[in-house]
N, C-alpha and C positions, 0 to 999 in steps of 0.2 A: 693682684697683681702688684710689684712697683710703679711708680704713675714717675711720670716730669717730663720736662716744659720747653716747650723752646716762640722763640720772636720767631714772625714771619714779616715779610716784608715782603710785597706786594707790587710791582708796578707795573707800568701799562695804560690803559685806558681802564682804568679799578673804583672810578669815583661818576657815581650817576647810573649805576644799570644794575640795582639794587643788591649789590656783592656782598656788604656785610649784613642783610637779613636771609641772605643762603646761606653764609657764613656760621649764622647766631642758630638756627636751623640747623646744618651737618653739628654742628658741636654739642645741641644738644642729644642728635642722634646718637651720638656718640660717645656720651655720656663727659662731654671734656665741660673743663672751667674756662676762664681764664673772659678776654675781650675783643674788640673787632672796631675799627674807628681810621677813618681821614684822615691824613693830612695835607699839614699845609701843601708838603712838594706834589702830591698828586697821589701818593702813593698812599695804600691802605696796611696799617699790621696789624698784626692778629699774635696774642700769645694766648699759648695755647697747653696745658695741661692735661693729665687723662694719661692711660696708657701707651707707651711707642707704637702701641697695633690700632688703635685707637685714634689716632695724631694724624697719621700715615694714612687710615679708610678714611679723616676727614676732609684731608688733604689732597688725594687721590677726585674725590666729589668734587670739591673746588674744581682743581684738575678741569674736570670732565664737563662742566658745566659754563666753566669761564676763563677757559684753556684759550681761546683763542682773541684773547684778551691781556694777558699778564706779556708784558716785554721780556721782563723779568719773578726770581722767586729767592730772596734770602733769607735760607734760614739757619737758628743759633739758637746751639741749646744755651739752654738760664736751668736759675734755678729755680724749683717747687716755691713760691707761694702762697703759702696758704689761707693767704691774707683772698678768695675769689673759694663760692661756695656758687659761681652762677657762670655761666657766659654770657653779654651780656656787651649791646654796641655806645658804643660812648664817644664823648667827643672831648 
């Protein structure tokens, strides 16, 4: 299947609630690569690479687990970056 990539910015109460660790587990479950990290403004940025259905499934899992914490989710298509071979929490 074709690989695609998305940058997602989650805003709301998303830091300090286990979001990054949950995102890492979900991304691994769907065989996605990329990263998740806290941003200085209190948001969380994720870069997800994989198939479109797997990216959507991962986002659906995150919405199910943390939907009450989100104020907004901004998604931007990105070029696939071959430097990512796994999914990590970065700082």
